[in-house]
N, C-alpha and C positions, 0 to 999 in steps of 0.2 A: 295648296301645295300637294296634298297627298291623293289628287284625283288619278296618280299614275301607279301607285301602289297595286290597286287591284289588278291592273294590265301588265304590270310585272310580274306578278304572282301567277296570273293567268298564262304568261308567257312560259314561265317558267314550269308550269305544270304541263303544258303542252308538248314541251320540248322534252322534258322528262319522261312522260309517256311514250313519245315516239322514239326516243332513243332506248329506254327499255323494252318496248315491243319489238324493235329490231334486233337487240341483243337476244331476246327470247326466242324469236325466229330463226337468228343464227345458231344458237344453242343446239336447237332440234333440227337442224338441217342433215345432220349426220343421221339421227335417226328414223328420218323421212327418206334417206336413202337405203338405210336397214330396212324399212317398211316395202320400198319398192322390191328388194331383193326378196323376201318374202312372199310377197305377192306373185312373184314370179315361180316362186317354188311351188305354191299353192295352186296357181293356175296350170301348172304342168302336171297336177296329181292327175294319175289316170282313173280314179273315180270319183273326180270333182263333180258335185252336183250342179246343175246349172242355175239355180236359185243362189246358190253360195258365189259362183263364178260372178254372177250379176252384181251381187252385193260387194265382193272384192274391187270389182271393175268401179263401182260408184264410190268407195272410197276413194281411190287412186283420183277419180276425178275432183274429188273434193280436199284434196290433200292440201292445197294451198290456198282454201277459201275462207275468207273472213267470215262469211255469211254463214258457212256452216259451222264454224265456231260458235258464234254466237247461237246458230239454231241447236246446236248440241248441248250449250249451258242452259239456256231456258228450257229446253226440253227434259233435262234431267230434274230440274226442279217440279215441273208439271207432273212427270211421271213418278217421282217420290212421293208426291201427294196422292196421286191415284192408287199407288201400291200400297199406300198407307191405309186409305180409305179401304181397299178389297182386303187386307189383311186383318182390319178391324171387322169385316162383315163375314170373315171366315171363308172368302171366296177362293176357289182353287181350281185349277186347270188340270187337264188330263197330261201327265208327262209321258211323253215317248221314250222309250228305252234303246231305240236304235240311235247309236252314235257313229258318225261318220268317221273313217279311219284316220281323217286328218284334223280331227277336234282339237287335238293340243296345239297343233301349229295354227290353226285359225284362232284360237282363243288369243295366244301369244300374239299373233297379228293384229287382233282387235284392240289389245291393251295398247301396243304400238300407235295404232291409228289413233286412240282417244287423246293420247299426248301430242301426237302428230299436229292432227287437226285443230285442238285446242291453242296449240302454241302460235297460230296464225294471227290471232287477237289476244292482246295482254290482258284486256278488260274481260275478255269472256274466260280466259284462263282463270284469272283471280277469282271472277264470279263462282265459277264451277268448283273450285277448290275451298272458297269460302264457304259455299253451300254444303260441299260434302263434310267438311269439318262440323257444321252446325247441325247436319243430318245425324252424324255419328254421335254427338251429344245428345240429340232429342230422339235418338234411335228410330229415325225414319228408315225405311228399307231401301238403304241406298244402292246395294248391288243391284236389285230389280231394276231400279229408276236408272242407273247408269247403262244398264243392258239395253233397256227400252230405249234410251234417248240416243243411244249410239247411231241407230240410223234413222230415227223418227225426225232428227233435223235435218235431213236433207231432202231435196225435192222427190227423187226417185228411190222409194223405200222398198225393201225386198222382206218379204215374210220369213224366208228360210234363216235369215240372220238371226231375227228375233228368237227363232226357234232355237237356235243353237245357243243364244244367251241364256233363254229361259231353262235350258237344260242343264246348264253349267251351274245355276243357283241351287 
């Protein structure tokens, strides 16, 4: 008589996950449209570096990608561990002091891009924010990990965007 209970619970979980994922995606749709507007402003900047332009275009290509959302979530975990190890070994990189004139707009764009891409998958969204909460509690270098993961999660990653993330840290 109870053979159907796991089946019903499985169905409830799948339907709830699909519904919540759809709601999350719908909730962030206006953010994605804002992101496209900001990308247009950045791409029209007269002093935009080609590497930054490629990074922005890559983000726009991944704006509705579930794979990019999962890649970003897992890359954040991996990079937070590597950043923690480098911090323990007192590893430091050269910091360049030349900032592009559009740095502020680029950082705002990247923050919106993080939320927008993660909103494509409820599971990746939850994993990312649970990991961020755990990382804050156990003081892993979250900021560096999130910055590195922002572009490492996609197939075509550019060095320039990492450079801008690292300078912001």
